[in-house]
N, CA, C and O atoms as CSV, one atom per row, in Angstrom:
chain,resi,resn,atom,element,x,y,z
A,1,MET,N,N,16.525,0.467,6.015
A,1,MET,CA,C,16.163,2.634,5.853
A,1,MET,C,C,15.312,2.155,5.115
A,1,MET,O,O,15.125,0.973,4.823
A,2,ALA,N,N,14.758,3.091,4.784
A,2,ALA,CA,C,12.994,2.983,4.406
A,2,ALA,C,C,13.955,4.641,2.501
A,2,ALA,O,O,14.377,5.788,2.351
A,3,THR,N,N,13.713,3.538,1.852
A,3,THR,CA,C,14.325,4.608,0.035
A,3,THR,C,C,13.318,5.281,-0.749
A,3,THR,O,O,12.745,4.392,-1.380
A,4,THR,N,N,12.977,6.038,-0.937
A,4,THR,CA,C,12.013,6.148,-1.629
A,4,THR,C,C,12.480,7.589,-3.177
A,4,THR,O,O,13.269,8.529,-3.079
A,5,HIS,N,N,11.893,7.314,-4.018
A,5,HIS,CA,C,11.916,8.004,-5.212
A,5,HIS,C,C,11.218,8.987,-5.420
A,5,HIS,O,O,10.022,8.810,-5.187
A,6,LEU,N,N,11.834,11.056,-6.168
A,6,LEU,CA,C,11.219,11.530,-5.484
A,6,LEU,C,C,10.445,11.985,-7.219
A,6,LEU,O,O,11.446,12.073,-7.929
A,7,LYS,N,N,10.009,12.090,-7.536
A,7,LYS,CA,C,9.005,11.839,-9.161
A,7,LYS,C,C,8.514,13.123,-9.564
A,7,LYS,O,O,7.665,13.555,-8.785
A,8,ALA,N,N,8.813,13.971,-10.663
A,8,ALA,CA,C,8.335,14.758,-11.623
A,8,ALA,C,C,7.327,14.766,-11.521
A,8,ALA,O,O,6.942,13.614,-11.725
A,9,ILE,N,N,6.191,15.656,-11.221
A,9,ILE,CA,C,4.292,15.117,-10.914
A,9,ILE,C,C,3.755,16.010,-12.326
A,9,ILE,O,O,2.596,16.141,-12.720
A,10,VAL,N,N,4.988,16.550,-12.908
A,10,VAL,CA,C,4.090,17.158,-14.728
A,10,VAL,C,C,5.877,17.830,-15.374
A,10,VAL,O,O,6.835,18.366,-14.816
A,11,THR,N,N,5.582,17.443,-16.692
A,11,THR,CA,C,6.682,17.670,-17.077
A,11,THR,C,C,6.540,18.818,-17.248
A,11,THR,O,O,5.498,19.456,-17.101
A,12,GLY,N,N,8.536,19.566,-17.885
A,12,GLY,CA,C,8.992,20.803,-17.423
A,12,GLY,C,C,9.778,20.609,-17.372
A,12,GLY,O,O,10.232,19.710,-18.080
A,13,MET,N,N,10.674,21.404,-16.362
A,13,MET,CA,C,11.652,22.178,-16.495
A,13,MET,C,C,11.913,21.907,-14.757
A,13,MET,O,O,11.030,21.851,-13.900
A,14,VAL,N,N,13.781,21.728,-14.502
A,14,VAL,CA,C,13.874,21.184,-13.603
A,14,VAL,C,C,14.251,23.391,-13.238
A,14,VAL,O,O,15.242,23.957,-13.698
A,15,TRP,N,N,13.552,23.853,-12.680
A,15,TRP,CA,C,13.718,25.101,-12.013
A,15,TRP,C,C,15.219,25.363,-11.422
A,15,TRP,O,O,16.256,25.725,-11.979
A,16,LYS,N,N,14.911,25.030,-10.052
A,16,LYS,CA,C,16.159,25.372,-8.893
A,16,LYS,C,C,16.005,23.782,-7.911
A,16,LYS,O,O,15.012,23.205,-7.467
A,17,ILE,N,N,17.362,23.487,-7.860
A,17,ILE,CA,C,17.413,22.558,-7.052
A,17,ILE,C,C,17.635,23.456,-5.160
A,17,ILE,O,O,18.416,24.298,-4.716
A,18,GLU,N,N,16.428,22.634,-4.554
A,18,GLU,CA,C,16.583,23.633,-2.865
A,18,GLU,C,C,17.676,22.713,-2.107
A,18,GLU,O,O,18.448,23.505,-1.566
A,19,ARG,N,N,17.884,22.028,-1.965
A,19,ARG,CA,C,18.794,20.963,-1.346
A,19,ARG,C,C,19.754,19.964,-2.559
A,19,ARG,O,O,19.520,19.604,-3.712
A,20,GLN,N,N,20.774,19.790,-1.723
A,20,GLN,CA,C,22.078,18.719,-2.347
A,20,GLN,C,C,22.224,17.568,-1.765
A,20,GLN,O,O,21.645,17.233,-0.731
A,21,ALA,N,N,23.129,16.798,-2.495
A,21,ALA,CA,C,22.575,15.356,-2.049
A,21,ALA,C,C,23.107,15.662,-0.424
A,21,ALA,O,O,23.607,16.733,-0.080
A,22,GLY,N,N,22.924,14.674,0.340
A,22,GLY,CA,C,23.817,15.211,1.440
A,22,GLY,C,C,23.088,15.290,2.453
A,22,GLY,O,O,23.418,14.768,3.518
A,23,GLU,N,N,21.688,16.129,2.248
A,23,GLU,CA,C,21.340,17.159,3.109
A,23,GLU,C,C,20.552,16.603,3.388
A,23,GLU,O,O,20.014,15.724,2.713
A,24,ARG,N,N,20.092,17.167,5.088
A,24,ARG,CA,C,18.832,16.657,5.402
A,24,ARG,C,C,17.794,17.219,5.595
A,24,ARG,O,O,17.786,17.909,6.614
A,25,VAL,N,N,16.884,17.203,5.009
A,25,VAL,CA,C,15.400,17.007,5.146
A,25,VAL,C,C,14.592,16.950,5.853
A,25,VAL,O,O,14.685,15.895,6.480
A,26,GLU,N,N,13.000,18.066,6.426
A,26,GLU,CA,C,12.233,17.576,7.057
A,26,GLU,C,C,11.080,17.495,5.678
A,26,GLU,O,O,11.163,18.039,4.577
A,27,ALA,N,N,10.065,16.639,6.214
A,27,ALA,CA,C,9.160,15.794,5.886
A,27,ALA,C,C,7.921,17.483,5.536
A,27,ALA,O,O,7.649,18.435,6.267
A,28,GLY,N,N,7.574,17.201,4.383
A,28,GLY,CA,C,6.903,18.701,3.693
A,28,GLY,C,C,7.832,20.180,3.157
A,28,GLY,O,O,7.641,21.391,3.047
A,29,GLU,N,N,9.223,18.894,2.862
A,29,GLU,CA,C,9.965,20.629,2.669
A,29,GLU,C,C,10.399,20.547,1.464
A,29,GLU,O,O,10.811,19.432,1.142
A,30,VAL,N,N,10.448,21.444,0.612
A,30,VAL,CA,C,11.028,21.654,-0.868
A,30,VAL,C,C,12.473,21.523,-1.068
A,30,VAL,O,O,13.382,22.226,-0.625
A,31,VAL,N,N,12.523,20.171,-2.054
A,31,VAL,CA,C,13.772,19.055,-2.227
A,31,VAL,C,C,13.988,20.509,-3.786
A,31,VAL,O,O,14.557,21.590,-3.636
A,32,MET,N,N,13.537,20.161,-4.690
A,32,MET,CA,C,13.454,21.142,-5.961
A,32,MET,C,C,12.405,21.817,-6.414
A,32,MET,O,O,11.356,21.480,-5.865
A,33,ILE,N,N,12.275,22.930,-7.490
A,33,ILE,CA,C,11.057,23.327,-8.187
A,33,ILE,C,C,11.064,22.973,-9.799
A,33,ILE,O,O,11.969,22.774,-10.609
A,34,LEU,N,N,10.116,22.983,-9.852
A,34,LEU,CA,C,10.046,22.175,-11.120
A,34,LEU,C,C,9.246,24.109,-11.903
A,34,LEU,O,O,8.712,24.937,-11.165
A,35,GLU,N,N,9.420,24.287,-13.365
A,35,GLU,CA,C,9.021,24.521,-13.685
A,35,GLU,C,C,8.014,24.570,-15.492
A,35,GLU,O,O,8.737,24.804,-16.461
A,36,SER,N,N,7.018,24.428,-15.681
A,36,SER,CA,C,5.568,23.702,-16.902
A,36,SER,C,C,5.203,25.758,-17.632
A,36,SER,O,O,5.850,26.774,-17.377
A,37,MET,N,N,4.547,25.668,-18.099
A,37,MET,CA,C,3.892,26.046,-18.760
A,37,MET,C,C,3.399,27.526,-18.020
A,37,MET,O,O,2.259,27.947,-17.825
A,38,LYS,N,N,5.460,28.466,-17.512
A,38,LYS,CA,C,5.332,29.503,-16.689
A,38,LYS,C,C,4.899,29.459,-15.436
A,38,LYS,O,O,5.023,30.531,-14.845
A,39,MET,N,N,4.442,28.604,-14.838
A,39,MET,CA,C,3.932,27.540,-12.986
A,39,MET,C,C,5.387,27.348,-12.156
A,39,MET,O,O,6.335,27.302,-12.941
A,40,GLU,N,N,5.557,27.293,-11.523
A,40,GLU,CA,C,6.139,26.711,-10.869
A,40,GLU,C,C,5.594,25.679,-9.833
A,40,GLU,O,O,4.671,26.014,-9.089
A,41,ILE,N,N,6.226,24.239,-9.756
A,41,ILE,CA,C,5.816,23.331,-9.197
A,41,ILE,C,C,7.021,22.958,-8.234
A,41,ILE,O,O,8.140,22.605,-8.608
A,42,PRO,N,N,6.378,23.169,-6.296
A,42,PRO,CA,C,6.972,22.666,-5.620
A,42,PRO,C,C,7.497,20.359,-5.658
A,42,PRO,O,O,6.726,19.415,-5.489
A,43,LEU,N,N,8.870,20.341,-5.913
A,43,LEU,CA,C,8.277,18.605,-5.277
A,43,LEU,C,C,8.952,18.503,-3.677
A,43,LEU,O,O,10.162,18.686,-3.541
A,44,GLU,N,N,8.398,18.310,-2.924
A,44,GLU,CA,C,8.204,18.168,-1.670
A,44,GLU,C,C,9.009,17.276,-0.525
A,44,GLU,O,O,10.060,17.124,-1.149
A,45,ALA,N,N,9.167,16.759,0.415
A,45,ALA,CA,C,9.758,15.677,0.356
A,45,ALA,C,C,8.650,15.143,1.564
A,45,ALA,O,O,8.262,15.772,2.549
A,46,GLN,N,N,8.330,13.925,1.180
A,46,GLN,CA,C,7.341,13.436,1.711
A,46,GLN,C,C,7.570,11.925,3.326
A,46,GLN,O,O,6.844,10.957,3.554
A,47,PHE,N,N,9.011,12.451,4.167
A,47,PHE,CA,C,9.234,12.057,5.377
A,47,PHE,C,C,10.555,13.165,5.741
A,47,PHE,O,O,11.237,13.665,4.846
A,48,ALA,N,N,10.727,13.382,6.904
A,48,ALA,CA,C,12.141,13.040,7.099
A,48,ALA,C,C,13.121,12.054,6.765
A,48,ALA,O,O,13.005,10.847,6.977
A,49,GLY,N,N,14.018,12.588,6.270
A,49,GLY,CA,C,15.361,12.168,5.877
A,49,GLY,C,C,16.497,12.435,5.862
A,49,GLY,O,O,17.152,13.046,6.707
A,50,ILE,N,N,16.927,11.828,4.538
A,50,ILE,CA,C,17.995,12.572,3.893
A,50,ILE,C,C,18.732,12.667,2.287
A,50,ILE,O,O,19.182,11.612,1.841
A,51,VAL,N,N,18.793,13.339,1.833
A,51,VAL,CA,C,18.515,13.543,0.078
A,51,VAL,C,C,19.795,12.103,0.074
A,51,VAL,O,O,20.574,11.837,0.989
A,52,ARG,N,N,19.677,11.517,-1.006
A,52,ARG,CA,C,20.968,10.231,-1.350
A,52,ARG,C,C,21.620,11.011,-2.118
A,52,ARG,O,O,22.697,11.557,-1.879
A,53,GLU,N,N,20.569,11.121,-3.650
A,53,GLU,CA,C,21.210,11.216,-4.887
A,53,GLU,C,C,20.174,12.327,-5.654
A,53,GLU,O,O,18.952,12.246,-5.529
A,54,LEU,N,N,20.591,12.979,-6.159
A,54,LEU,CA,C,19.947,14.076,-7.280
A,54,LEU,C,C,20.018,12.838,-8.395
A,54,LEU,O,O,20.872,11.955,-8.486
A,55,LEU,N,N,18.753,13.087,-9.266
A,55,LEU,CA,C,19.412,12.397,-10.488
A,55,LEU,C,C,19.464,13.557,-11.979
A,55,LEU,O,O,20.004,13.411,-13.076
A,56,VAL,N,N,18.329,15.142,-11.179
A,56,VAL,CA,C,18.722,15.958,-12.389
A,56,VAL,C,C,19.034,17.270,-11.884
A,56,VAL,O,O,18.744,17.805,-10.814
A,57,ALA,N,N,19.904,17.811,-13.215
A,57,ALA,CA,C,21.071,19.001,-12.517
A,57,ALA,C,C,19.447,19.823,-12.992
A,57,ALA,O,O,18.394,19.266,-13.302
A,58,GLU,N,N,19.834,21.698,-12.873
A,58,GLU,CA,C,19.047,22.663,-12.925
A,58,GLU,C,C,19.797,22.757,-14.672
A,58,GLU,O,O,20.889,22.581,-15.211
A,59,GLY,N,N,18.113,23.227,-15.116
A,59,GLY,CA,C,17.682,23.485,-16.568
A,59,GLY,C,C,17.803,22.428,-17.852
A,59,GLY,O,O,17.872,22.370,-19.079
A,60,GLU,N,N,17.766,21.295,-16.099
A,60,GLU,CA,C,17.676,19.788,-17.092
A,60,GLU,C,C,15.867,19.704,-17.798
A,60,GLU,O,O,14.960,20.301,-17.218
A,61,ALA,N,N,15.703,19.163,-18.641
A,61,ALA,CA,C,14.188,18.515,-19.150
A,61,ALA,C,C,13.449,17.671,-18.296
A,61,ALA,O,O,14.270,16.932,-17.754
A,62,VAL,N,N,12.305,17.409,-17.901
A,62,VAL,CA,C,11.934,16.201,-17.113
A,62,VAL,C,C,10.502,15.529,-17.606
A,62,VAL,O,O,9.857,16.474,-18.061
A,63,THR,N,N,9.971,14.708,-17.682
A,63,THR,CA,C,8.959,13.858,-17.902
A,63,THR,C,C,8.131,13.506,-16.683
A,63,THR,O,O,8.649,12.979,-15.699
A,64,GLU,N,N,6.799,13.807,-16.755
A,64,GLU,CA,C,6.676,13.216,-15.586
A,64,GLU,C,C,6.113,12.074,-15.220
A,64,GLU,O,O,5.307,11.512,-15.960
A,65,GLY,N,N,6.437,11.623,-14.125
A,65,GLY,CA,C,6.284,10.517,-13.583
A,65,GLY,C,C,8.222,9.881,-13.426
A,65,GLY,O,O,8.656,8.904,-12.817
A,66,GLN,N,N,9.200,11.269,-14.521
A,66,GLN,CA,C,10.386,10.981,-14.147
A,66,GLN,C,C,11.302,11.175,-12.714
A,66,GLN,O,O,11.318,12.196,-12.025
A,67,GLN,N,N,12.204,9.671,-12.407
A,67,GLN,CA,C,12.318,9.526,-10.982
A,67,GLN,C,C,13.630,11.329,-10.991
A,67,GLN,O,O,14.514,11.770,-11.725
A,68,VAL,N,N,13.024,11.700,-9.854
A,68,VAL,CA,C,13.745,13.274,-10.034
A,68,VAL,C,C,15.125,13.210,-8.982
A,68,VAL,O,O,16.208,13.748,-9.212
A,69,ALA,N,N,14.788,12.453,-7.853
A,69,ALA,CA,C,15.814,12.804,-6.371
A,69,ALA,C,C,15.962,10.899,-5.985
A,69,ALA,O,O,15.433,10.065,-6.720
A,70,VAL,N,N,16.594,10.601,-4.995
A,70,VAL,CA,C,16.447,9.547,-4.115
A,70,VAL,C,C,16.204,10.255,-2.121
A,70,VAL,O,O,16.854,11.187,-1.648
A,71,LEU,N,N,15.522,9.747,-1.654
A,71,LEU,CA,C,15.443,10.000,-0.715
A,71,LEU,C,C,15.718,8.951,0.819
A,71,LEU,O,O,14.679,8.306,0.681
A,72,ILE,N,N,16.052,8.636,1.505
A,72,ILE,CA,C,16.092,7.930,2.603
A,72,ILE,C,C,15.889,8.498,3.930
A,72,ILE,O,O,16.102,9.662,4.270
A,73,ALA,N,N,15.413,7.452,4.698
A,73,ALA,CA,C,14.581,7.642,6.107
A,73,ALA,C,C,16.230,7.795,6.922
A,73,ALA,O,O,16.304,7.975,8.138
């Protein structure tokens, strides 16, 4: 089973979580949306699988490169 960590690509805030732990995602589906400088930045699943764990909550500040979710194939 392949495991990967979804990482924040900008410093900002978790604006909206689109998928919860245990939910299935397809490659390219948005897992969560970050907000930085009034811009919304979607974080997408790199492959089809399951969201194993969310490491952040809506409204939480994140830094670039921070792990925000764990996905398994």
